[in-house]
C-alpha positions as CSV (number, residue, x, y, z in Angstrom):
1,M,125.2,75.0,20.8
2,T,126.0,72.3,21.8
3,T,123.4,69.8,24.6
4,H,119.4,70.4,24.2
5,S,117.0,71.6,26.7
6,C,113.5,69.5,27.6
7,T,112.1,72.5,25.2
8,E,114.0,72.0,22.7
9,I,113.5,68.2,22.7
10,A,110.1,69.2,23.0
11,T,109.6,71.2,19.7
12,E,112.0,68.4,17.9
13,R,109.0,66.0,18.7
14,L,106.9,67.7,18.1
15,F,107.5,69.0,14.6
16,L,107.7,65.2,13.7
17,E,104.5,64.7,14.9
18,N,103.5,67.8,12.8
19,D,101.6,69.4,15.8
20,A,102.2,72.5,14.4
21,A,99.9,74.3,17.3
22,E,101.5,72.5,20.5
23,M,104.8,74.4,18.6
24,Q,103.6,77.3,18.1
25,R,102.6,77.2,22.1
26,Q,106.2,76.1,22.6
27,V,107.7,79.0,21.4
28,D,105.8,81.2,22.4
29,A,105.8,80.5,26.3
30,A,109.4,81.0,25.2
31,M,109.3,84.2,24.7
32,G,111.5,85.8,27.6
33,K,113.4,83.8,28.8
34,P,116.7,82.6,28.5
35,G,116.9,80.5,25.1
36,E,113.9,82.1,23.2
37,D,116.2,82.6,20.3
38,V,117.0,79.1,19.5
39,L,113.3,78.6,19.4
40,L,113.1,81.3,17.2
41,S,115.7,79.8,14.8
42,F,113.8,76.5,14.7
43,A,111.1,77.6,14.0
44,S,112.1,79.9,11.1
45,D,113.4,76.8,9.9
46,T,110.2,75.1,9.8
47,E,109.2,78.0,8.5
48,A,111.1,78.2,5.9
49,F,110.6,73.2,5.6
50,Y,107.0,74.8,4.3
51,G,108.2,77.0,2.1
52,R,107.2,80.1,4.2
53,L,110.3,82.0,3.6
54,G,109.0,85.4,4.6
55,G,108.1,84.0,7.7
56,A,111.2,82.6,8.0
57,R,113.6,85.5,7.6
58,R,111.0,87.9,10.1
59,L,111.7,85.1,12.5
60,S,116.1,84.8,11.5
61,Q,115.7,88.4,12.1
62,R,113.7,87.6,15.8
63,A,116.3,85.0,16.8
64,I,119.2,87.4,16.0
65,E,117.8,90.4,18.2
66,S,116.5,88.3,20.7
67,A,120.8,86.3,21.2
68,R,122.1,90.0,20.8
69,G,119.9,91.0,23.7
70,S,121.4,88.6,26.0
71,E,125.0,90.0,24.5
72,S,126.1,87.3,21.9
73,K,126.8,88.5,19.1
74,E,128.2,85.0,18.4
75,T,125.3,83.2,18.3
76,A,123.2,86.7,16.6
77,A,126.0,85.6,14.0
78,A,125.0,82.4,13.7
79,W,121.8,82.2,13.4
80,R,122.5,85.4,10.8
81,M,124.6,82.6,8.7
82,N,122.0,79.3,9.2
83,A,119.4,82.3,7.1
84,A,122.2,82.7,5.2
85,L,122.6,79.2,4.1
86,R,119.0,78.8,3.4
87,E,118.8,81.3,0.7
88,A,121.5,79.6,-0.8
89,E,119.6,76.4,-0.9
90,F,116.9,78.2,-2.1
91,D,118.4,79.6,-5.0
92,N,119.0,82.9,-3.7
93,V,121.9,83.2,-4.3
94,A,122.0,87.6,-3.9
95,R,120.6,87.3,-0.7
96,S,122.5,84.4,0.9
97,R,125.3,86.2,-0.3
98,Q,124.4,90.0,1.5
99,E,123.9,87.7,4.7
100,I,127.7,86.3,5.3
101,A,129.7,89.1,5.1
102,P,127.4,91.1,8.0
103,A,127.6,87.7,9.9
104,L,131.2,87.5,10.3
105,A,132.0,90.8,11.0
106,E,129.6,90.7,14.0
107,G,131.0,87.1,15.2
108,P,133.8,85.3,13.4
109,T,133.8,82.5,15.4
110,R,135.1,78.4,14.0
111,D,131.4,77.5,13.4
112,V,131.0,80.7,11.6
113,S,133.3,80.8,9.7
114,V,132.8,77.1,8.8
115,L,129.2,77.9,7.9
116,A,129.7,80.7,6.3
117,A,132.8,79.3,3.6
118,L,130.3,75.9,3.1
119,A,127.4,79.4,2.1
120,F,130.0,80.9,-0.4
121,S,130.4,77.4,-1.7
122,R,126.8,77.1,-2.6
123,I,126.8,80.3,-4.2
124,G,129.4,79.7,-6.6
125,D,132.2,81.8,-4.4
126,I,134.6,79.8,-4.9
127,N,137.3,81.8,-4.0
128,S,135.7,82.8,-0.8
129,A,134.9,79.0,0.4
130,E,139.1,78.2,-0.2
131,R,140.2,80.8,1.1
132,M,138.5,80.4,4.5
133,A,138.4,76.2,4.0
134,R,141.7,76.1,4.4
135,D,142.1,78.5,7.0
136,L,140.2,76.5,8.7
137,A,142.2,73.6,8.1
138,E,144.7,75.2,9.2
139,R,143.4,76.7,12.3
140,F,141.6,73.0,13.7
141,P,143.9,70.1,12.1
142,L,142.6,67.8,15.1
143,N,139.0,68.9,14.5
144,T,137.0,65.6,13.7
145,A,133.4,67.6,12.2
146,I,135.3,69.5,10.4
147,N,138.0,67.6,8.8
148,R,135.6,64.5,8.3
149,Y,132.0,66.4,7.3
150,W,132.0,70.3,7.4
151,L,135.4,70.7,5.1
152,P,134.2,67.8,2.3
153,A,131.1,68.6,2.0
154,I,132.6,72.0,1.5
155,Y,135.4,71.1,-1.0
156,A,132.9,69.2,-2.8
157,S,130.7,71.7,-3.5
158,I,133.8,74.1,-4.7
159,E,134.1,71.0,-6.9
160,I,130.5,71.1,-8.4
161,R,131.2,74.4,-9.9
162,R,134.3,73.7,-11.4
163,D,132.0,70.3,-13.1
164,N,134.5,68.0,-11.4
165,L,132.2,65.8,-10.6
166,A,134.1,63.0,-9.8
167,K,136.7,64.7,-7.4
168,A,134.1,66.4,-5.7
169,L,132.6,62.6,-5.0
170,E,136.1,61.4,-3.9
171,D,136.0,64.9,-1.4
172,L,133.1,62.9,0.3
173,R,133.9,59.9,1.0
174,T,135.3,60.4,4.5
175,T,132.4,62.1,5.2
176,S,130.2,57.9,5.4
177,L,130.8,57.6,8.5
178,Y,129.7,60.9,10.1
179,E,126.6,62.0,7.5
180,L,123.9,60.8,9.5
181,G,125.8,62.6,12.9
182,S,124.6,66.1,14.2
183,P,127.9,67.4,14.1
184,L,128.3,70.8,15.3
185,P,128.2,73.1,14.2
186,Q,124.4,72.7,14.9
187,F,123.3,75.6,13.0
188,E,119.5,74.0,13.2
189,V,118.6,72.3,16.2
190,G,118.7,69.0,14.6
191,G,121.7,67.3,12.3
192,S,121.4,68.8,8.2
193,L,122.4,65.3,6.1
194,Y,124.8,68.1,4.0
195,P,127.1,66.0,2.9
196,V,124.3,63.5,1.9
197,Y,122.3,66.1,-0.1
198,I,125.2,67.3,-2.0
199,R,126.7,63.7,-2.8
200,G,122.9,63.6,-4.6
201,Q,123.3,66.4,-6.2
202,I,126.3,64.8,-7.5
203,Y,124.3,61.9,-8.5
204,L,121.8,64.2,-10.5
205,S,124.5,66.0,-12.4
206,L,126.4,62.9,-13.9
207,H,122.9,61.4,-14.5
208,Q,122.6,58.4,-12.3
209,G,118.8,59.3,-10.6
210,K,119.3,55.2,-9.2
211,E,122.1,56.3,-7.2
212,A,120.7,59.8,-6.4
213,A,117.3,58.8,-5.1
214,A,119.1,56.9,-2.7
215,E,120.7,59.3,-1.2
216,F,117.9,61.8,-1.5
217,Q,115.4,58.9,0.8
218,K,118.0,59.0,3.5
219,F,116.2,62.3,4.5
220,L,113.3,60.3,4.3
221,E,114.2,57.4,5.8
222,H,116.0,59.6,9.1
223,R,113.8,62.0,9.7
224,G,114.6,62.1,13.4
225,V,118.0,63.5,12.1
226,A,117.3,66.1,9.4
227,L,114.4,67.9,12.0
228,N,112.5,70.6,10.6
229,S,116.2,71.8,7.9
230,P,115.1,73.0,4.9
231,L,116.9,70.7,2.8
232,G,115.0,67.7,4.0
233,A,111.7,69.8,2.3
234,L,113.9,70.2,-0.8
235,A,114.6,66.4,-0.8
236,R,111.2,65.6,-2.2
237,L,111.8,68.1,-5.4
238,Q,115.2,66.5,-5.7
239,L,113.8,62.8,-5.4
240,G,111.5,63.8,-8.0
241,R,114.0,64.6,-10.7
242,A,116.5,61.9,-9.4
243,Y,113.0,59.2,-10.4
244,A,112.8,62.0,-14.2
245,L,116.5,60.4,-14.9
246,Q,115.1,56.7,-14.6
247,D,112.2,57.6,-16.7
248,K,110.4,56.6,-14.0
249,T,107.4,59.7,-14.7
250,V,105.1,57.5,-12.2
251,Q,107.7,57.5,-9.2
252,S,108.9,61.6,-10.8
253,R,105.9,63.3,-10.4
254,A,105.2,61.6,-6.7
255,A,107.7,63.4,-5.9
256,Y,107.0,66.8,-6.5
257,Q,103.7,65.9,-5.7
258,D,105.1,64.9,-2.0
259,F,107.0,68.3,-2.2
260,F,104.2,71.1,-3.4
261,R,102.4,70.0,-0.9
262,L,104.7,70.5,1.7
263,W,104.7,73.8,-0.4
264,K,101.2,74.7,-1.0
265,D,101.9,77.7,0.9
266,A,105.6,78.8,-0.4
267,D,106.6,82.1,-1.5
268,P,105.7,82.2,-5.0
269,D,108.9,83.6,-5.9
270,I,111.4,81.6,-5.0
271,P,113.2,80.6,-6.9
272,I,114.1,76.9,-6.9
273,L,110.3,76.9,-6.7
274,I,109.4,78.2,-9.9
275,A,112.0,76.1,-11.5
276,A,110.1,73.1,-9.8
277,K,107.1,73.6,-11.2
278,A,108.2,74.1,-15.5
279,E,110.0,70.9,-14.6
280,Y,107.2,69.3,-13.3
281,A,104.9,70.6,-16.4
282,K,106.7,69.1,-18.7
283,L,106.4,65.5,-17.2
284,K,104.7,63.2,-19.6
């Protein structure tokens, strides 16, 4: 997706204004019209932003079916990869893996391949991630978004799995000029700040709480970029972890509570939520 319709832009604004009722009216009004799959996928990310993963899955499936109904298998595959990445970030590794192969089979486009490589790297399938990353680098050597944004994010995620954290940070160095933008493929209507999120995770692993907090704070400072990316909600949790590393218990508890407020209606069996509750219980 390279341009935003007026309806998409309006829906983004409504999300930032927390107008859930009007967002739902926009989605309902789009049903049966061209582009309904875009709003359905956007709505799925909004559900995921609030931890309502079951609802997110149902909306993603509707987006996929709508795209197929419009004879756009490539778009259907992109929405499926969006769902796979969401599952990966929520630590649903098996569910994420189940979504990747069918998406690649249905629409093995450049953009779907980028997102598949990222998903593989996020769930720890290093061999698949490296193989796809090499292929993308060879096929698209002049594509700035791929080589300066997505591939560094993929490589950094691979190095995290190898516990090579210094190399992971170095891999992300080239993203600094682009990470506050919305480079294609836009698997959500807005940008995702993926390199920022990954860099923050690296600093957490290095026990550098101050640096980690600075990265995750960017999600709060740039809501117009992150929009309803589920990473925006998870950044609150990661802020809590970053403050805990600095022994800033008051700030840490506040960040965890901010995350729990967003996820007050979340599905209780999401692995990352279960971990967050256990961590919060140990804060003194």
